[in-house]
Each structure stands twice: as structure tokens, then as C-alpha cells.
C-alpha positions in Angstrom: 26.5 0.4 -1.1 24.7 3.9 -1.2 22.0 4.6 1.4 19.5 4.7 -1.6 20.6 1.3 -2.5 19.5 -0.2 0.8 16.1 1.5 1.0 13.4 -1.3 0.8 11.0 -1.1 -2.0 7.6 0.3 -1.3 5.0 -2.5 -1.0 2.2 -2.3 -3.6 -1.4 -2.1 -2.4 -3.4 -5.1 -3.6 -6.8 -3.8 -4.8 -9.9 -5.6 -5.8 -13.0 -4.1 -7.7 -16.7 -5.0 -7.6 -18.7 -3.0 -10.1 -21.5 -4.3 -12.5 -21.3 -1.4 -14.8 -18.6 -2.8 -17.5 -17.5 0.9 -18.2 -17.0 1.9 -14.7 -15.3 -1.4 -13.9 -12.8 -1.1 -16.8 -12.4 2.6 -15.6 -11.4 1.5 -12.1 -9.3 -1.2 -13.3 -7.2 0.9 -15.7 -6.9 3.5 -13.0 -5.6 1.0 -10.5 -3.3 -0.5 -13.0 -2.1 2.8 -14.2 -0.6 3.4 -10.7 1.7 0.3 -10.9 4.3 1.8 -8.5 1.4 2.1 -5.8 -1.3 -0.5 -6.6 -1.7 -3.9 -8.1 -5.2 -5.1 -9.4 -6.0 -8.6 -8.1 -9.3 -8.8 -10.0 -12.5 -6.8 -11.0 -15.8 -8.6 -10.8 -19.3 -7.7 -11.9 -21.1 -9.3 -8.9 -20.7 -9.9 -5.3 -21.1 -13.6 -5.8 -18.2 -13.6 -8.2 -16.0 -11.9 -5.8 -16.3 -14.1 -2.8 -13.9 -17.0 -3.4 -11.0 -14.8 -4.9 -11.2 -12.2 -2.4 -11.1 -14.5 0.5 -8.2 -16.2 -1.0 -6.3 -13.3 -2.2 -7.0 -11.2 1.1 -6.5 -7.7 -0.7 -5.6 -4.5 1.1 -8.6 -2.7 -0.2 -11.8 -3.7 -2.3 -13.8 -1.0 -4.1 -17.4 -1.9 -3.9 -20.4 -0.7 -5.6 -23.8 -0.7 -3.7 -26.1 -1.7 -6.5 -25.1 -5.0 -7.7 -27.1 -8.0 -9.4 -27.9 -10.6 -6.7 -26.5 -9.5 -3.2 -25.9 -5.9 -2.7 -22.7 -4.3 -1.9 -23.8 -3.7 1.8 -24.7 -7.3 2.1 -21.5 -8.4 0.7 -19.4 -6.3 2.9 -21.4 -7.3 5.9 -20.8 -11.0 5.3 -17.0 -10.8 4.0 -15.6 -8.1 6.4 -15.5 -10.3 9.6 -13.3 -12.8 7.7 -10.7 -10.2 6.5 -9.9 -8.0 9.3 -6.8 -6.4 7.6 -8.9 -5.4 4.3 -10.4 -2.0 3.9 -13.8 -1.7 2.1 -14.5 1.5 0.1 -17.9 2.1 -1.3 -18.0 3.7 -4.8 -21.6 4.6 -5.6 -24.1 7.4 -6.9 -26.1 7.0 -3.8 -25.8 9.7 -1.2 -29.0 9.0 1.1 -28.2 9.0 4.7 -29.7 5.6 5.2 -27.5 4.1 2.6 -24.4 5.6 4.0 -24.8 4.6 7.5 -26.0 1.1 6.5 -22.7 0.8 4.5 -20.6 2.1 7.5 -22.4 -0.2 10.0 -21.7 -3.1 7.7 -18.0 -2.5 7.7 -17.1 -0.1 5.1 -14.1 2.0 5.6 -14.8 4.6 3.3 -17.7 6.0 1.0 -16.9 7.9 -2.3 -19.5 9.1 -4.8 -19.1 8.3 -8.5 -18.5 12.0 -9.2 -15.3 11.8 -7.5 -12.2 12.5 -9.7 -9.7 9.8 -10.4 -7.2 11.5 -8.1 -9.8 11.3 -5.4 -10.3 7.7 -5.9 -6.7 6.9 -5.9 -6.2 9.0 -2.7 -9.3 7.3 -1.1 -7.8 3.8 -1.8 -4.5 4.8 -0.3 -6.2 6.3 2.7 -8.4 3.2 3.4 -5.2 1.0 3.1 -3.5 3.2 5.8 -6.5 2.9 8.1 -8.2 6.1 7.2 -11.7 6.7 6.3 -11.9 8.3 3.0 -15.2 10.2 2.4 -16.6 12.3 -0.6 -17.0 15.9 0.7 -20.8 15.6 0.4 -20.8 12.5 2.6 -18.5 14.1 5.2 -21.0 17.1 5.5 -23.9 14.8 5.8 -22.1 12.7 8.7 -21.1 16.0 10.4 -24.9 17.3 10.2 -26.2 14.1 11.5 -24.2 14.5 14.7 -25.2 18.0 15.5 -27.5 18.6 18.5 -31.1 18.9 17.6 -32.5 22.4 17.9 -35.8 21.1 19.4 -36.4 19.1 22.6 -36.1 15.3 22.4 -39.5 13.9 21.9 -41.0 10.7 23.1 -41.9 7.9 20.5 -45.4 6.7 20.4 -45.3 2.9 21.1 -46.2 0.9 18.0 -44.7 3.4 15.5 -41.4 2.7 13.8 -38.4 5.1 14.2 -39.1 6.3 10.7 -42.7 6.9 11.1 -42.0 8.9 14.4 -39.4 10.8 12.6 -41.9 11.8 9.9 -44.6 12.8 12.5 -42.1 14.9 14.4 -41.2 16.8 11.3 -44.9 17.4 10.6 -45.3 18.6 14.1 -42.5 21.2 13.4 -44.8 22.6 10.7 -43.4 20.8 7.6 -45.7 19.5 4.8 -45.2 16.0 3.4 -43.2 17.3 0.3 -40.9 19.0 2.7 -40.4 16.0 4.9 -39.6 13.9 1.9 -36.9 16.4 0.8 -35.5 16.6 4.5 -35.1 12.8 4.7 -34.3 12.1 0.9 -37.6 10.1 0.5 -40.1 10.5 -2.4 -43.4 12.1 -1.9 -45.1 8.7 -2.5 -43.0 6.9 0.2 -43.7 9.8 2.8 -47.5 9.2 1.8 -47.2 5.4 2.4 -45.6 6.0 5.9 -48.5 8.4 6.7 -51.1 5.8 5.8 -49.4 3.4 8.3 -49.3 6.1 10.9 -53.0 6.9 10.5 -53.9 3.3 10.8 -51.9 2.6 13.8 -53.0 5.8 15.7 -56.6 5.5 14.5 -56.7 8.8 12.9 -58.0 10.1 9.6 -55.8 13.1 8.7 -52.4 14.5 9.2 -53.8 17.0 11.7 -55.3 14.5 13.9 -52.2 12.6 13.7 -50.0 15.6 14.9 -52.4 16.6 17.6 -52.2 13.0 18.9 -48.3 13.2 18.8 -48.2 16.5 20.5 -50.7 15.3 23.3 -48.5 12.3 23.8 -45.5 14.5 24.4 -47.6 16.6 27.0 -48.1 19.6 24.6 
């Protein structure tokens, strides 16, 4: 027997897909099936609820999960399922690149985060990386994470009691001289959302304007 005859076959990675868009679900299914020497598709489902029982029974190596799903979201599904499947990697596949969504998915148990603009080769590589214990990230997501861990260029400020972390964050950016539209751009929030946060801040601080709120914030921080 030659050495090549005794080489054990490479184990196929068992992959599941949760994606409510029929076109994308078909694309991912065909992509995985087309790599038969590397992957085998255990199933593709249109909702988190449909996937629960088959995924728990099949225990795949990787599940590719969309975030926006009918019923339970992708983040909720990963949070509930991941503790029961310690050897399964969960890779988010989504259009959303907002920091809050990225961190929520990673905290829930996602191993990777790929944007839907990724090429087929990047998706295939991401699945393989996740199965091998890696953390596949789209370049934009990797940059976002790196930026989030950089040291702030301004001193750490104290949060005013009663304000939420997001309200304090908005107030801090206003204190740096930003206007609400710039704050929205910085935090990936709409102008209307920033305005709603400010209304809550005004009420909690008992002020009537952005200027009064900033002054109160600076005074609290001893400036």
C-alpha cells in the first residue's frame, strides 16, 4: 500500500444556514453544497424557530446566521442555542455593521461576523476559519473592533447618576463640540434617535437646552 492510500480522508465540515431571504438562503446553500469536498449542508431554514430542533439534533460544526429574522432575532437565537452546542461555531452573515449590533452578536456567542458584501471565497474561508477555532471578520468589522479598543484621546469623565451609558456618551460628544448630526454619524444613530435621547437627558437634568445640559455635565466633571 502506498503512503497516499493510507492517508485518512479529510472530514467534511457540517454546516447549517439560517436566512429568511430566499435568494440569499439559496445562494448560501449552493455555495456550501458546491464545496462538497469541504462542506456538507445539514439544512437551511428561514427562521430561528425552524432551526432549533434540527440544529440541536445534528450538532453542526458551523451555523451561518442572519441577524434580522422573523420571530426571534439571530442574536437571540445564538444566545439561547450556543450554551448547548459548545463545539459549534456561529458566524453572523448580515448587512448591519453598527457597533452595537456587532458587540451584541459577539457577546451572545458568535464566533465571526461577515457582511453580506463579502465574496463567495470570503464566506467559504470564514466558515472554515470558524470551524478551526478562528474568528472570521469582514475588514470593516475588524477595523471597527480595533478602533473601539484604542485609548480615548480625552480624559475619562464621570457619568452623571441617572443617565444611561448611551445618554452619557452623547452628552460627552456634545461637550467635545459636536452637534447632534455629528453625534449621530459618530455613533451610527439617526438624527431623530439622538434627538430622542437628548429629550430624555433634558428631562433628567432638569434643563431646557443642549447648552444647559453640556454646562451641567462639565460642572459635574469639575470643569
